[in-house]
C-alpha positions in Angstrom: 0.0 0.0 0.0 1.4 3.4 -1.0 2.0 5.9 1.7 -0.4 8.9 1.5 1.3 12.1 0.8 0.1 15.3 2.3 -1.5 18.0 0.2 1.0 20.5 -1.0 -0.7 23.4 0.7 -1.1 21.5 3.9 2.6 20.6 4.0 3.5 24.2 3.2 1.3 25.4 6.1 3.0 22.9 8.4 6.4 24.5 7.6 4.9 27.9 8.3 3.4 26.8 11.6 6.7 25.0 12.7 8.7 28.1 11.8 6.3 30.4 13.6 6.5 28.3 16.7 10.3 28.3 16.6 10.5 32.0 15.9 8.4 32.6 19.0 10.5 30.3 21.1 14.0 31.3 19.9 13.7 34.4 17.8 14.0 34.7 14.1 17.8 35.1 13.9 18.4 32.1 16.1 16.0 29.8 14.2 17.7 28.1 11.3 16.3 26.1 8.4 17.9 23.1 10.0 15.9 23.7 13.2 12.7 24.0 11.2 13.2 20.7 9.4 14.3 19.0 12.6 11.1 20.3 14.3 9.1 18.7 11.4 11.2 15.6 11.2 11.6 15.9 7.4 14.5 16.2 5.0 16.0 19.6 4.3 15.3 19.3 0.6 11.6 19.3 1.4 11.9 22.7 2.9 13.5 24.0 -0.3 10.7 22.4 -2.3 8.3 25.0 -0.7 10.6 27.9 0.1 13.8 29.4 -1.3 15.0 30.7 2.1 14.0 31.5 5.7 13.0 34.9 4.4 10.3 33.3 2.3 8.9 31.6 5.4 8.9 35.0 7.2 7.0 36.4 4.3 4.5 33.5 4.4 3.8 34.1 8.1 3.3 37.8 7.5 0.9 37.0 4.7 -1.0 34.6 7.0 -1.3 37.3 9.6 -2.4 39.9 7.1 -5.0 37.7 5.5 -6.6 37.3 8.9 -6.2 41.0 9.4 -7.9 41.9 6.1 -10.8 39.4 6.7 -11.4 41.0 10.1 -11.2 44.5 8.7 -13.8 43.7 6.0 -16.2 41.8 8.4 -19.7 43.0 8.3 -19.2 46.0 6.0 -22.6 45.7 4.3 -24.6 48.4 6.2 -26.7 50.4 3.8 -26.0 53.7 5.7 -22.6 55.3 5.0 -22.1 56.5 8.7 -22.7 52.9 9.9 -20.2 51.5 7.3 -17.6 54.1 8.3 -18.1 53.2 12.0 -17.9 49.5 11.3 -14.7 50.0 9.2 -13.1 51.9 12.1 -14.2 49.3 14.6 -13.0 46.4 12.4 -9.7 48.2 11.9 -9.1 48.8 15.6 -9.9 45.2 16.4 -7.8 43.9 13.6 -4.8 45.9 14.7 -5.3 44.8 18.3 -5.3 41.1 17.3 -2.3 41.6 15.0 -0.3 43.3 17.8 -1.1 40.4 20.1 0.2 37.9 17.6 3.4 39.8 17.3 4.0 40.0 21.0 6.3 37.6 22.6 7.4 36.6 26.1 10.9 37.6 27.1 13.7 38.5 24.8 12.6 36.8 21.6 13.1 39.1 18.6 10.4 39.1 16.0 11.4 42.5 14.5 11.6 41.3 10.9 8.2 39.7 11.0 6.6 42.6 13.0 7.9 45.2 10.6 6.6 43.3 7.5 3.3 42.5 9.0 2.6 46.0 10.3 3.7 47.6 7.0 1.3 45.4 5.1 -1.5 46.1 7.6 -0.9 49.8 7.5 -1.1 49.7 3.7 -4.4 47.8 3.8 -6.0 50.1 6.4 -4.8 53.2 4.6 -6.2 52.1 1.3 -9.5 50.9 2.8 -9.9 54.1 4.8 -9.1 56.3 1.8 -11.7 54.4 -0.2 -14.4 54.9 2.5 -13.5 58.6 2.9 -13.7 59.0 -0.9 -17.1 57.5 -0.8 -18.1 59.9 2.0 -16.9 62.9 -0.2 -18.7 61.6 -3.3 -22.1 61.3 -1.5 -21.6 64.7 0.2 -21.4 63.3 3.7 -17.8 64.5 4.0 -16.0 67.5 2.6 -12.3 67.1 2.4 -9.4 67.2 0.0 -6.5 64.8 0.0 -8.3 61.8 1.5 -5.2 59.8 1.3 -3.4 62.2 3.7 -6.2 61.8 6.2 -6.2 58.0 5.8 -2.4 57.8 6.3 -2.5 60.0 9.4 -5.4 58.2 11.0 -3.9 54.8 10.2 -0.6 55.7 11.8 -2.5 57.1 14.8 -4.6 54.0 15.3 -1.5 51.8 15.1 0.4 54.0 17.6 -2.4 54.1 20.1 -2.8 50.3 20.0 1.0 49.8 20.2 1.2 52.0 23.3 -1.9 50.2 24.8 -2.9 53.4 26.5 -6.4 53.7 25.0 -9.1 51.0 24.8 -10.7 50.1 21.5 -13.8 52.2 22.2 -11.7 55.3 22.9 -9.7 54.9 19.8 -12.8 54.4 17.7 -14.4 57.5 19.2 -11.2 59.6 18.5 -10.9 58.5 14.9 -14.6 59.0 14.1 -14.6 62.4 15.8 -11.5 63.5 13.9 -13.1 62.3 10.6 -16.3 64.2 11.4 -14.5 67.4 12.3 -12.2 67.2 9.3 -15.0 66.5 6.9 -17.3 69.4 7.8 -17.1 73.0 6.5 
């Protein structure tokens, strides 16, 4: 009887999960390809079948985090009223950032800087583009009056990230601040 082989995507995900576990335990710099294949009890060549380098695994983990981030950000964005959609977008964004930051936190001296930087840059881009789009919609329907919606989106995105990173404001406070700033900026 032939041994069943794992689905290619499933095997690739196992590498990602093993690397993520080792990165959290030992840090990115201290985790080697050899330690990843040892953790999985597979030949080193199998790693290279799925990834060219450890950097590719870091990118795959970042993509995994950001796919969850985008899904959370877009959750329940079907309200017919613009103000409700804007509020839901901000709420989803704050929750998504909070969860991403929790995933990027480690206990002790483990360094996940490379992963954190990549994941947060991708998240920042997704939020800024989504926020610009919803601000543009508000301008087009006359609910907001503002020029340079991308500037507002970039500034608000950076502010949300910073408030969550510092962990000095709760989600409701951040949501209130962002919506208040949008409303104030978008009126004559």
